[in-house]
PDB file with one MODEL, atoms N, CA, C and O in Angstrom:
MODEL        1
ATOM      1  N   UNK A   1     -14.067  -9.990   3.828  1.00  0.00           N
ATOM      2  CA  UNK A   1     -13.054  -9.864   4.245  1.00  0.00           C
ATOM      3  C   UNK A   1     -11.581  -9.003   3.448  1.00  0.00           C
ATOM      4  O   UNK A   1     -10.738  -9.666   2.844  1.00  0.00           O
ATOM      5  N   UNK A   2     -11.517  -8.037   3.531  1.00  0.00           N
ATOM      6  CA  UNK A   2     -10.453  -7.234   2.524  1.00  0.00           C
ATOM      7  C   UNK A   2      -8.988  -7.195   3.047  1.00  0.00           C
ATOM      8  O   UNK A   2      -8.727  -7.340   4.241  1.00  0.00           O
ATOM      9  N   UNK A   3      -7.852  -6.947   1.888  1.00  0.00           N
ATOM     10  CA  UNK A   3      -6.848  -6.545   2.323  1.00  0.00           C
ATOM     11  C   UNK A   3      -6.485  -5.170   2.402  1.00  0.00           C
ATOM     12  O   UNK A   3      -7.130  -4.296   1.823  1.00  0.00           O
ATOM     13  N   UNK A   4      -5.219  -4.887   3.275  1.00  0.00           N
ATOM     14  CA  UNK A   4      -5.141  -3.510   3.133  1.00  0.00           C
ATOM     15  C   UNK A   4      -3.814  -4.013   2.795  1.00  0.00           C
ATOM     16  O   UNK A   4      -3.249  -4.983   3.300  1.00  0.00           O
ATOM     17  N   UNK A   5      -3.185  -2.870   1.449  1.00  0.00           N
ATOM     18  CA  UNK A   5      -1.715  -3.283   1.035  1.00  0.00           C
ATOM     19  C   UNK A   5      -0.924  -1.373   1.022  1.00  0.00           C
ATOM     20  O   UNK A   5      -1.349  -0.304   0.584  1.00  0.00           O
ATOM     21  N   UNK A   6      -0.152  -1.621   1.457  1.00  0.00           N
ATOM     22  CA  UNK A   6       0.578  -0.156   1.901  1.00  0.00           C
ATOM     23  C   UNK A   6       1.838   0.096   0.810  1.00  0.00           C
ATOM     24  O   UNK A   6       2.665  -0.812   0.727  1.00  0.00           O
ATOM     25  N   UNK A   7       1.979   1.041   0.147  1.00  0.00           N
ATOM     26  CA  UNK A   7       3.445   1.244  -0.506  1.00  0.00           C
ATOM     27  C   UNK A   7       3.935   2.456  -0.257  1.00  0.00           C
ATOM     28  O   UNK A   7       3.574   3.609  -0.493  1.00  0.00           O
ATOM     29  N   UNK A   8       5.266   1.700   0.522  1.00  0.00           N
ATOM     30  CA  UNK A   8       6.190   2.869   0.761  1.00  0.00           C
ATOM     31  C   UNK A   8       7.338   2.723   0.237  1.00  0.00           C
ATOM     32  O   UNK A   8       8.219   1.864   0.252  1.00  0.00           O
ATOM     33  N   UNK A   9       7.092   4.163  -0.438  1.00  0.00           N
ATOM     34  CA  UNK A   9       8.381   4.247  -1.337  1.00  0.00           C
ATOM     35  C   UNK A   9       9.093   5.843  -1.099  1.00  0.00           C
ATOM     36  O   UNK A   9       8.552   6.817  -0.575  1.00  0.00           O
ATOM     37  N   UNK A  10      10.168   5.764  -1.542  1.00  0.00           N
ATOM     38  CA  UNK A  10      11.134   6.981  -1.722  1.00  0.00           C
ATOM     39  C   UNK A  10      10.913   7.990  -2.889  1.00  0.00           C
ATOM     40  O   UNK A  10      11.095   9.208  -2.878  1.00  0.00           O
ATOM     41  N   UNK A  11      10.482   7.198  -3.886  1.00  0.00           N
ATOM     42  CA  UNK A  11      10.500   7.844  -5.131  1.00  0.00           C
ATOM     43  C   UNK A  11       9.229   8.884  -5.457  1.00  0.00           C
ATOM     44  O   UNK A  11       8.062   8.494  -5.463  1.00  0.00           O
ATOM     45  N   UNK A  12       9.494   9.801  -5.636  1.00  0.00           N
ATOM     46  CA  UNK A  12       7.848  10.592  -6.006  1.00  0.00           C
ATOM     47  C   UNK A  12       7.225  10.172  -7.320  1.00  0.00           C
ATOM     48  O   UNK A  12       6.059  10.328  -7.685  1.00  0.00           O
ATOM     49  N   UNK A  13       8.107   9.679  -7.873  1.00  0.00           N
ATOM     50  CA  UNK A  13       7.303   9.358  -9.668  1.00  0.00           C
ATOM     51  C   UNK A  13       5.965   8.143  -8.863  1.00  0.00           C
ATOM     52  O   UNK A  13       5.902   7.268  -7.999  1.00  0.00           O
ATOM     53  N   UNK A  14       4.989   8.934  -9.971  1.00  0.00           N
ATOM     54  CA  UNK A  14       3.551   7.633  -9.640  1.00  0.00           C
ATOM     55  C   UNK A  14       3.215   7.260 -10.973  1.00  0.00           C
ATOM     56  O   UNK A  14       3.521   8.118 -11.801  1.00  0.00           O
ATOM     57  N   UNK A  15       2.628   6.144 -11.465  1.00  0.00           N
ATOM     58  CA  UNK A  15       1.927   5.756 -12.021  1.00  0.00           C
ATOM     59  C   UNK A  15       0.590   6.156 -12.131  1.00  0.00           C
ATOM     60  O   UNK A  15      -0.286   5.632 -11.443  1.00  0.00           O
ATOM     61  N   UNK A  16       0.343   7.132 -13.023  1.00  0.00           N
ATOM     62  CA  UNK A  16      -1.369   8.055 -12.783  1.00  0.00           C
ATOM     63  C   UNK A  16      -2.445   6.684 -12.950  1.00  0.00           C
ATOM     64  O   UNK A  16      -2.274   5.575 -13.456  1.00  0.00           O
ATOM     65  N   UNK A  17      -3.309   7.156 -12.453  1.00  0.00           N
ATOM     66  CA  UNK A  17      -4.239   6.327 -11.794  1.00  0.00           C
ATOM     67  C   UNK A  17      -5.059   5.802 -12.869  1.00  0.00           C
ATOM     68  O   UNK A  17      -5.633   4.719 -12.752  1.00  0.00           O
ATOM     69  N   UNK A  18      -5.144   6.551 -13.953  1.00  0.00           N
ATOM     70  CA  UNK A  18      -6.111   6.246 -15.336  1.00  0.00           C
ATOM     71  C   UNK A  18      -4.971   5.668 -16.240  1.00  0.00           C
ATOM     72  O   UNK A  18      -5.171   5.395 -17.423  1.00  0.00           O
ATOM     73  N   UNK A  19      -3.923   5.521 -15.700  1.00  0.00           N
ATOM     74  CA  UNK A  19      -2.832   4.143 -16.891  1.00  0.00           C
ATOM     75  C   UNK A  19      -2.590   2.991 -15.872  1.00  0.00           C
ATOM     76  O   UNK A  19      -1.627   2.234 -15.994  1.00  0.00           O
ATOM     77  N   UNK A  20      -3.436   2.892 -14.933  1.00  0.00           N
ATOM     78  CA  UNK A  20      -3.332   1.424 -14.239  1.00  0.00           C
ATOM     79  C   UNK A  20      -4.239   0.714 -15.080  1.00  0.00           C
ATOM     80  O   UNK A  20      -5.334   1.140 -15.446  1.00  0.00           O
ATOM     81  N   UNK A  21      -3.592  -0.696 -15.449  1.00  0.00           N
ATOM     82  CA  UNK A  21      -4.698  -1.556 -15.897  1.00  0.00           C
ATOM     83  C   UNK A  21      -5.169  -2.385 -14.582  1.00  0.00           C
ATOM     84  O   UNK A  21      -4.642  -3.120 -13.748  1.00  0.00           O
ATOM     85  N   UNK A  22      -6.804  -1.712 -14.942  1.00  0.00           N
ATOM     86  CA  UNK A  22      -7.552  -2.553 -14.120  1.00  0.00           C
ATOM     87  C   UNK A  22      -7.438  -4.121 -14.020  1.00  0.00           C
ATOM     88  O   UNK A  22      -7.118  -4.655 -15.082  1.00  0.00           O
ATOM     89  N   UNK A  23      -7.616  -4.869 -13.063  1.00  0.00           N
ATOM     90  CA  UNK A  23      -7.550  -6.203 -12.834  1.00  0.00           C
ATOM     91  C   UNK A  23      -9.318  -6.510 -12.419  1.00  0.00           C
ATOM     92  O   UNK A  23     -10.000  -7.534 -12.420  1.00  0.00           O
ATOM     93  N   UNK A  24      -9.561  -5.287 -12.138  1.00  0.00           N
ATOM     94  CA  UNK A  24     -11.189  -5.128 -11.381  1.00  0.00           C
ATOM     95  C   UNK A  24     -11.514  -3.726 -11.120  1.00  0.00           C
ATOM     96  O   UNK A  24     -10.852  -2.701 -11.283  1.00  0.00           O
ATOM     97  N   UNK A  25     -12.779  -3.945 -10.642  1.00  0.00           N
ATOM     98  CA  UNK A  25     -13.166  -2.415 -10.608  1.00  0.00           C
ATOM     99  C   UNK A  25     -12.520  -1.712  -9.484  1.00  0.00           C
ATOM    100  O   UNK A  25     -12.509  -2.066  -8.305  1.00  0.00           O
ATOM    101  N   UNK A  26     -11.946  -0.598 -10.050  1.00  0.00           N
ATOM    102  CA  UNK A  26     -10.917   0.567  -8.841  1.00  0.00           C
ATOM    103  C   UNK A  26     -11.470   1.306  -9.280  1.00  0.00           C
ATOM    104  O   UNK A  26     -12.000   1.563 -10.360  1.00  0.00           O
ATOM    105  N   UNK A  27     -11.241   2.010  -7.622  1.00  0.00           N
ATOM    106  CA  UNK A  27     -12.049   3.643  -7.709  1.00  0.00           C
ATOM    107  C   UNK A  27     -11.008   4.392  -7.537  1.00  0.00           C
ATOM    108  O   UNK A  27      -9.989   3.818  -7.920  1.00  0.00           O
ATOM    109  N   UNK A  28     -10.746   5.916  -6.932  1.00  0.00           N
ATOM    110  CA  UNK A  28      -9.570   6.519  -6.903  1.00  0.00           C
ATOM    111  C   UNK A  28     -10.302   7.008  -5.374  1.00  0.00           C
ATOM    112  O   UNK A  28     -11.491   7.325  -5.424  1.00  0.00           O
ATOM    113  N   UNK A  29      -9.803   7.048  -4.439  1.00  0.00           N
ATOM    114  CA  UNK A  29     -10.452   7.227  -3.353  1.00  0.00           C
ATOM    115  C   UNK A  29      -9.852   8.846  -2.627  1.00  0.00           C
ATOM    116  O   UNK A  29     -10.576   9.705  -2.124  1.00  0.00           O
ATOM    117  N   UNK A  30      -8.360   8.895  -2.771  1.00  0.00           N
ATOM    118  CA  UNK A  30      -7.697   9.697  -2.156  1.00  0.00           C
ATOM    119  C   UNK A  30      -6.954  10.110  -2.856  1.00  0.00           C
ATOM    120  O   UNK A  30      -6.400   9.280  -3.576  1.00  0.00           O
ATOM    121  N   UNK A  31      -6.518  11.707  -3.031  1.00  0.00           N
ATOM    122  CA  UNK A  31      -5.557  12.031  -4.162  1.00  0.00           C
ATOM    123  C   UNK A  31      -6.054  12.529  -5.538  1.00  0.00           C
ATOM    124  O   UNK A  31      -7.240  12.857  -5.519  1.00  0.00           O
ATOM    125  N   UNK A  32      -5.434  12.662  -6.719  1.00  0.00           N
ATOM    126  CA  UNK A  32      -5.405  13.187  -7.601  1.00  0.00           C
ATOM    127  C   UNK A  32      -4.999  11.794  -8.948  1.00  0.00           C
ATOM    128  O   UNK A  32      -4.260  10.844  -8.689  1.00  0.00           O
ATOM    129  N   UNK A  33      -5.532  11.960 -10.023  1.00  0.00           N
ATOM    130  CA  UNK A  33      -4.761  11.338 -11.222  1.00  0.00           C
ATOM    131  C   UNK A  33      -3.549  11.328 -11.034  1.00  0.00           C
ATOM    132  O   UNK A  33      -3.001  10.259 -10.764  1.00  0.00           O
ATOM    133  N   UNK A  34      -2.874  12.421 -11.120  1.00  0.00           N
ATOM    134  CA  UNK A  34      -1.369  12.157 -11.095  1.00  0.00           C
ATOM    135  C   UNK A  34      -0.801  11.526  -9.813  1.00  0.00           C
ATOM    136  O   UNK A  34      -0.070  10.537  -9.758  1.00  0.00           O
ATOM    137  N   UNK A  35      -1.243  12.237  -8.834  1.00  0.00           N
ATOM    138  CA  UNK A  35      -0.639  11.907  -7.393  1.00  0.00           C
ATOM    139  C   UNK A  35      -1.423  11.044  -6.658  1.00  0.00           C
ATOM    140  O   UNK A  35      -1.486  11.340  -5.464  1.00  0.00           O
ATOM    141  N   UNK A  36      -2.128   9.928  -7.050  1.00  0.00           N
ATOM    142  CA  UNK A  36      -3.241   9.154  -6.121  1.00  0.00           C
ATOM    143  C   UNK A  36      -2.402   8.924  -4.545  1.00  0.00           C
ATOM    144  O   UNK A  36      -1.214   9.004  -4.231  1.00  0.00           O
ATOM    145  N   UNK A  37      -3.750   8.580  -3.713  1.00  0.00           N
ATOM    146  CA  UNK A  37      -3.607   8.511  -2.399  1.00  0.00           C
ATOM    147  C   UNK A  37      -3.322   6.777  -1.739  1.00  0.00           C
ATOM    148  O   UNK A  37      -2.494   6.114  -1.113  1.00  0.00           O
ATOM    149  N   UNK A  38      -4.713   6.671  -2.433  1.00  0.00           N
ATOM    150  CA  UNK A  38      -5.859   5.691  -1.943  1.00  0.00           C
ATOM    151  C   UNK A  38      -6.339   5.017  -3.273  1.00  0.00           C
ATOM    152  O   UNK A  38      -6.483   5.778  -4.230  1.00  0.00           O
ATOM    153  N   UNK A  39      -6.581   3.801  -3.439  1.00  0.00           N
ATOM    154  CA  UNK A  39      -7.318   2.855  -4.687  1.00  0.00           C
ATOM    155  C   UNK A  39      -7.961   2.077  -3.653  1.00  0.00           C
ATOM    156  O   UNK A  39      -7.401   1.750  -2.606  1.00  0.00           O
ATOM    157  N   UNK A  40      -9.289   1.753  -4.006  1.00  0.00           N
ATOM    158  CA  UNK A  40     -10.073   0.710  -3.441  1.00  0.00           C
ATOM    159  C   UNK A  40     -10.127  -0.124  -4.718  1.00  0.00           C
ATOM    160  O   UNK A  40     -10.329   0.423  -5.802  1.00  0.00           O
ATOM    161  N   UNK A  41      -9.917  -1.677  -4.584  1.00  0.00           N
ATOM    162  CA  UNK A  41     -10.169  -2.773  -5.663  1.00  0.00           C
ATOM    163  C   UNK A  41     -11.334  -3.561  -5.180  1.00  0.00           C
ATOM    164  O   UNK A  41     -11.233  -4.118  -4.087  1.00  0.00           O
ATOM    165  N   UNK A  42     -12.516  -3.679  -5.928  1.00  0.00           N
ATOM    166  CA  UNK A  42     -13.671  -4.390  -5.888  1.00  0.00           C
ATOM    167  C   UNK A  42     -13.870  -5.822  -6.881  1.00  0.00           C
ATOM    168  O   UNK A  42     -13.424  -5.971  -8.019  1.00  0.00           O
ATOM    169  N   UNK A  43     -14.414  -6.485  -6.340  1.00  0.00           N
ATOM    170  CA  UNK A  43     -14.874  -8.122  -7.194  1.00  0.00           C
ATOM    171  C   UNK A  43     -15.847  -7.688  -7.633  1.00  0.00           C
ATOM    172  O   UNK A  43     -16.357  -6.577  -7.773  1.00  0.00           O
ATOM    173  N   UNK A  44     -16.203  -9.265  -7.973  1.00  0.00           N
ATOM    174  CA  UNK A  44     -17.854  -9.001  -8.264  1.00  0.00           C
ATOM    175  C   UNK A  44     -18.660  -8.691  -7.294  1.00  0.00           C
ATOM    176  O   UNK A  44     -18.158  -8.666  -6.171  1.00  0.00           O
ATOM    177  N   UNK A  45     -20.000  -8.397  -7.421  1.00  0.00           N
ATOM    178  CA  UNK A  45     -20.962  -7.695  -6.204  1.00  0.00           C
ATOM    179  C   UNK A  45     -20.441  -6.637  -5.915  1.00  0.00           C
ATOM    180  O   UNK A  45     -20.872  -6.541  -4.766  1.00  0.00           O
ATOM    181  N   UNK A  46     -19.802  -5.698  -6.074  1.00  0.00           N
ATOM    182  CA  UNK A  46     -19.058  -4.265  -5.192  1.00  0.00           C
ATOM    183  C   UNK A  46     -18.844  -4.644  -4.346  1.00  0.00           C
ATOM    184  O   UNK A  46     -19.221  -4.009  -3.361  1.00  0.00           O
ATOM    185  N   UNK A  47     -18.122  -5.884  -4.142  1.00  0.00           N
ATOM    186  CA  UNK A  47     -17.568  -6.415  -2.741  1.00  0.00           C
ATOM    187  C   UNK A  47     -15.805  -5.533  -2.786  1.00  0.00           C
ATOM    188  O   UNK A  47     -15.004  -5.411  -3.712  1.00  0.00           O
ATOM    189  N   UNK A  48     -15.776  -5.237  -1.873  1.00  0.00           N
ATOM    190  CA  UNK A  48     -14.472  -4.630  -1.261  1.00  0.00           C
ATOM    191  C   UNK A  48     -13.410  -5.726  -1.507  1.00  0.00           C
ATOM    192  O   UNK A  48     -13.807  -6.693  -0.858  1.00  0.00           O
ATOM    193  N   UNK A  49     -12.422  -6.001  -2.037  1.00  0.00           N
ATOM    194  CA  UNK A  49     -11.186  -6.690  -2.386  1.00  0.00           C
ATOM    195  C   UNK A  49      -9.880  -5.934  -1.230  1.00  0.00           C
ATOM    196  O   UNK A  49      -9.381  -6.366  -0.191  1.00  0.00           O
ATOM    197  N   UNK A  50      -9.715  -4.920  -1.845  1.00  0.00           N
ATOM    198  CA  UNK A  50      -8.502  -4.536  -1.113  1.00  0.00           C
ATOM    199  C   UNK A  50      -8.716  -3.090  -1.360  1.00  0.00           C
ATOM    200  O   UNK A  50      -9.591  -2.480  -1.974  1.00  0.00           O
ATOM    201  N   UNK A  51      -7.277  -2.586  -0.467  1.00  0.00           N
ATOM    202  CA  UNK A  51      -7.258  -1.151  -0.172  1.00  0.00           C
ATOM    203  C   UNK A  51      -5.688  -0.921  -0.803  1.00  0.00           C
ATOM    204  O   UNK A  51      -4.813  -1.734  -0.508  1.00  0.00           O
ATOM    205  N   UNK A  52      -5.453  -0.004  -1.502  1.00  0.00           N
ATOM    206  CA  UNK A  52      -4.224   0.604  -1.723  1.00  0.00           C
ATOM    207  C   UNK A  52      -3.517   1.737  -1.464  1.00  0.00           C
ATOM    208  O   UNK A  52      -3.386   2.517  -2.407  1.00  0.00           O
ATOM    209  N   UNK A  53      -2.925   2.077  -0.196  1.00  0.00           N
ATOM    210  CA  UNK A  53      -2.811   3.184  -0.174  1.00  0.00           C
ATOM    211  C   UNK A  53      -0.613   3.557  -0.351  1.00  0.00           C
ATOM    212  O   UNK A  53       0.225   2.774   0.094  1.00  0.00           O
ATOM    213  N   UNK A  54      -0.329   4.669  -0.965  1.00  0.00           N
ATOM    214  CA  UNK A  54       0.654   4.758  -1.233  1.00  0.00           C
ATOM    215  C   UNK A  54       0.973   6.002  -0.200  1.00  0.00           C
ATOM    216  O   UNK A  54       0.110   6.817   0.126  1.00  0.00           O
ATOM    217  N   UNK A  55       2.413   6.034   0.294  1.00  0.00           N
ATOM    218  CA  UNK A  55       2.661   6.833   1.167  1.00  0.00           C
ATOM    219  C   UNK A  55       4.520   7.246   0.906  1.00  0.00           C
ATOM    220  O   UNK A  55       5.339   6.356   1.135  1.00  0.00           O
ATOM    221  N   UNK A  56       4.886   8.316   0.537  1.00  0.00           N
ATOM    222  CA  UNK A  56       6.608   8.582   0.528  1.00  0.00           C
ATOM    223  C   UNK A  56       7.218   8.631   1.675  1.00  0.00           C
ATOM    224  O   UNK A  56       6.776   9.304   2.606  1.00  0.00           O
ATOM    225  N   UNK A  57       8.183   8.007   1.742  1.00  0.00           N
ATOM    226  CA  UNK A  57       8.934   8.290   2.790  1.00  0.00           C
ATOM    227  C   UNK A  57      10.094   9.146   2.616  1.00  0.00           C
ATOM    228  O   UNK A  57      11.014   8.731   1.911  1.00  0.00           O
ATOM    229  N   UNK A  58      10.186  10.507   3.271  1.00  0.00           N
ATOM    230  CA  UNK A  58      10.732  11.618   3.377  1.00  0.00           C
ATOM    231  C   UNK A  58      10.916  12.160   4.721  1.00  0.00           C
ATOM    232  O   UNK A  58       9.990  11.919   5.495  1.00  0.00           O
ATOM    233  N   UNK A  59      11.896  12.837   5.176  1.00  0.00           N
ATOM    234  CA  UNK A  59      11.637  12.993   6.462  1.00  0.00           C
ATOM    235  C   UNK A  59      10.874  14.188   6.883  1.00  0.00           C
ATOM    236  O   UNK A  59      11.030  15.344   6.489  1.00  0.00           O
ATOM    237  N   UNK A  60       9.684  13.551   8.090  1.00  0.00           N
ATOM    238  CA  UNK A  60       8.835  14.059   8.648  1.00  0.00           C
ATOM    239  C   UNK A  60       7.346  14.077   7.882  1.00  0.00           C
ATOM    240  O   UNK A  60       6.490  14.946   8.048  1.00  0.00           O
ATOM    241  N   UNK A  61       7.264  13.186   7.209  1.00  0.00           N
ATOM    242  CA  UNK A  61       6.474  12.689   6.356  1.00  0.00           C
ATOM    243  C   UNK A  61       5.459  11.592   7.218  1.00  0.00           C
ATOM    244  O   UNK A  61       5.735  11.423   8.405  1.00  0.00           O
ATOM    245  N   UNK A  62       4.628  11.063   6.803  1.00  0.00           N
ATOM    246  CA  UNK A  62       3.416  10.201   6.892  1.00  0.00           C
ATOM    247  C   UNK A  62       3.796   8.613   6.771  1.00  0.00           C
ATOM    248  O   UNK A  62       3.531   7.619   7.447  1.00  0.00           O
ATOM    249  N   UNK A  63       4.587   8.877   5.514  1.00  0.00           N
ATOM    250  CA  UNK A  63       5.212   7.218   5.124  1.00  0.00           C
ATOM    251  C   UNK A  63       6.652   7.195   6.232  1.00  0.00           C
ATOM    252  O   UNK A  63       7.092   6.109   6.610  1.00  0.00           O
ATOM    253  N   UNK A  64       7.254   8.430   6.651  1.00  0.00           N
ATOM    254  CA  UNK A  64       8.071   7.982   7.389  1.00  0.00           C
ATOM    255  C   UNK A  64       8.101   7.374   8.587  1.00  0.00           C
ATOM    256  O   UNK A  64       8.736   6.410   9.012  1.00  0.00           O
ATOM    257  N   UNK A  65       7.305   8.101   9.059  1.00  0.00           N
ATOM    258  CA  UNK A  65       6.429   7.314  10.703  1.00  0.00           C
ATOM    259  C   UNK A  65       5.461   6.562  10.675  1.00  0.00           C
ATOM    260  O   UNK A  65       4.799   6.447  11.707  1.00  0.00           O
ATOM    261  N   UNK A  66       5.198   6.040   9.832  1.00  0.00           N
ATOM    262  CA  UNK A  66       4.643   4.311   9.403  1.00  0.00           C
ATOM    263  C   UNK A  66       5.556   3.559   9.470  1.00  0.00           C
ATOM    264  O   UNK A  66       5.396   2.519  10.108  1.00  0.00           O
ATOM    265  N   UNK A  67       7.030   3.883   8.726  1.00  0.00           N
ATOM    266  CA  UNK A  67       8.140   2.733   8.541  1.00  0.00           C
ATOM    267  C   UNK A  67       8.592   2.999   9.824  1.00  0.00           C
ATOM    268  O   UNK A  67       9.035   1.941  10.271  1.00  0.00           O
ATOM    269  N   UNK A  68       8.701   3.906  10.648  1.00  0.00           N
ATOM    270  CA  UNK A  68       9.542   3.679  12.093  1.00  0.00           C
ATOM    271  C   UNK A  68       8.779   3.155  12.782  1.00  0.00           C
ATOM    272  O   UNK A  68       9.353   2.528  13.672  1.00  0.00           O
ATOM    273  N   UNK A  69       7.234   3.067  12.838  1.00  0.00           N
ATOM    274  CA  UNK A  69       6.282   2.238  13.583  1.00  0.00           C
ATOM    275  C   UNK A  69       6.481   0.490  13.557  1.00  0.00           C
ATOM    276  O   UNK A  69       6.600  -0.336  14.462  1.00  0.00           O
ATOM    277  N   UNK A  70       6.447   0.359  11.736  1.00  0.00           N
ATOM    278  CA  UNK A  70       6.800  -0.704  11.428  1.00  0.00           C
ATOM    279  C   UNK A  70       8.089  -1.292  12.056  1.00  0.00           C
ATOM    280  O   UNK A  70       8.183  -2.454  12.450  1.00  0.00           O
ATOM    281  N   UNK A  71       8.799  -0.621  12.091  1.00  0.00           N
ATOM    282  CA  UNK A  71      10.415  -1.115  12.185  1.00  0.00           C
ATOM    283  C   UNK A  71      10.583  -1.304  13.624  1.00  0.00           C
ATOM    284  O   UNK A  71      11.452  -2.122  13.925  1.00  0.00           O
ATOM    285  N   UNK A  72       9.829  -0.627  14.777  1.00  0.00           N
ATOM    286  CA  UNK A  72       9.643  -0.975  16.194  1.00  0.00           C
ATOM    287  C   UNK A  72       8.786  -1.902  16.626  1.00  0.00           C
ATOM    288  O   UNK A  72       8.959  -2.471  17.704  1.00  0.00           O
ATOM    289  N   UNK A  73       7.486  -2.225  15.612  1.00  0.00           N
ATOM    290  CA  UNK A  73       7.037  -3.444  16.280  1.00  0.00           C
ATOM    291  C   UNK A  73       7.669  -4.471  16.042  1.00  0.00           C
ATOM    292  O   UNK A  73       7.460  -5.404  16.818  1.00  0.00           O
ATOM    293  N   UNK A  74       8.723  -4.708  14.834  1.00  0.00           N
ATOM    294  CA  UNK A  74       9.403  -6.184  14.065  1.00  0.00           C
ATOM    295  C   UNK A  74      10.378  -5.955  14.651  1.00  0.00           C
ATOM    296  O   UNK A  74      11.096  -6.433  13.772  1.00  0.00           O
ATOM    297  N   UNK A  75      11.375  -5.498  15.702  1.00  0.00           N
ATOM    298  CA  UNK A  75      12.635  -4.996  16.041  1.00  0.00           C
ATOM    299  C   UNK A  75      12.808  -6.593  16.625  1.00  0.00           C
ATOM    300  O   UNK A  75      13.910  -6.951  16.208  1.00  0.00           O
ATOM    301  N   UNK A  76      12.269  -7.573  17.314  1.00  0.00           N
ATOM    302  CA  UNK A  76      12.689  -8.181  18.287  1.00  0.00           C
ATOM    303  C   UNK A  76      11.989  -9.531  17.628  1.00  0.00           C
ATOM    304  O   UNK A  76      11.649 -10.418  18.411  1.00  0.00           O
ATOM    305  N   UNK A  77      11.733  -9.735  15.991  1.00  0.00           N
ATOM    306  CA  UNK A  77      10.641 -10.677  15.542  1.00  0.00           C
ATOM    307  C   UNK A  77      12.055 -11.371  14.594  1.00  0.00           C
ATOM    308  O   UNK A  77      13.004 -10.656  14.274  1.00  0.00           O
ATOM    309  N   UNK A  78      11.987 -12.712  14.272  1.00  0.00           N
ATOM    310  CA  UNK A  78      13.434 -13.110  13.653  1.00  0.00           C
ATOM    311  C   UNK A  78      12.592 -14.087  12.447  1.00  0.00           C
ATOM    312  O   UNK A  78      11.553 -14.656  12.783  1.00  0.00           O
ATOM    313  N   UNK A  79      12.942 -14.177  11.528  1.00  0.00           N
ATOM    314  CA  UNK A  79      12.191 -15.351  10.767  1.00  0.00           C
ATOM    315  C   UNK A  79      12.668 -16.553  11.288  1.00  0.00           C
ATOM    316  O   UNK A  79      13.545 -16.914  12.073  1.00  0.00           O
ATOM    317  N   UNK A  80      11.786 -17.061  10.579  1.00  0.00           N
ATOM    318  CA  UNK A  80      10.917 -18.640  11.162  1.00  0.00           C
ATOM    319  C   UNK A  80      12.254 -19.521  10.647  1.00  0.00           C
ATOM    320  O   UNK A  80      12.693 -19.072   9.588  1.00  0.00           O
ATOM    321  N   UNK A  81      13.063 -20.786  11.214  1.00  0.00           N
ATOM    322  CA  UNK A  81      14.280 -21.238  11.124  1.00  0.00           C
ATOM    323  C   UNK A  81      13.532 -22.579  10.901  1.00  0.00           C
ATOM    324  O   UNK A  81      12.711 -22.953  11.737  1.00  0.00           O
ATOM    325  N   UNK A  82      13.832 -23.400   9.652  1.00  0.00           N
ATOM    326  CA  UNK A  82      12.952 -24.728   9.305  1.00  0.00           C
ATOM    327  C   UNK A  82      13.717 -25.627   9.102  1.00  0.00           C
ATOM    328  O   UNK A  82      14.542 -25.522   8.195  1.00  0.00           O
ATOM    329  N   UNK A  83      13.648 -26.780   9.911  1.00  0.00           N
ATOM    330  CA  UNK A  83      14.865 -27.928  10.030  1.00  0.00           C
ATOM    331  C   UNK A  83      14.731 -28.616   8.943  1.00  0.00           C
ATOM    332  O   UNK A  83      13.655 -29.207   8.857  1.00  0.00           O
ATOM    333  N   UNK A  84      15.706 -28.787   7.783  1.00  0.00           N
ATOM    334  CA  UNK A  84      16.139 -29.515   6.721  1.00  0.00           C
ATOM    335  C   UNK A  84      16.465 -30.837   6.643  1.00  0.00           C
ATOM    336  O   UNK A  84      16.678 -31.486   5.619  1.00  0.00           O
ATOM    337  N   UNK A  85      16.497 -31.243   7.905  1.00  0.00           N
ATOM    338  CA  UNK A  85      17.205 -32.295   8.385  1.00  0.00           C
ATOM    339  C   UNK A  85      16.091 -33.445   8.249  1.00  0.00           C
ATOM    340  O   UNK A  85      16.348 -34.598   8.593  1.00  0.00           O
TER     341      UNK A  85
ENDMDL
END
């Protein structure tokens, strides 16, 4: 099982792929070194651990559409309250 992490940002500043400190084997899947979009992170035995996607949130962008969809999905969800008594 692998995880998908989506980075939604309003900033166009990007740490270049080549400057990311490798915690494991990582591969640039989409974009360029300076403007990466998708990175895959692998563990031992070439086992896919996680996919990291970066989307900029600006008017009429993919990031904006994703943020609107996430907002729609959680609009009627509330945090779990724990009874401390």
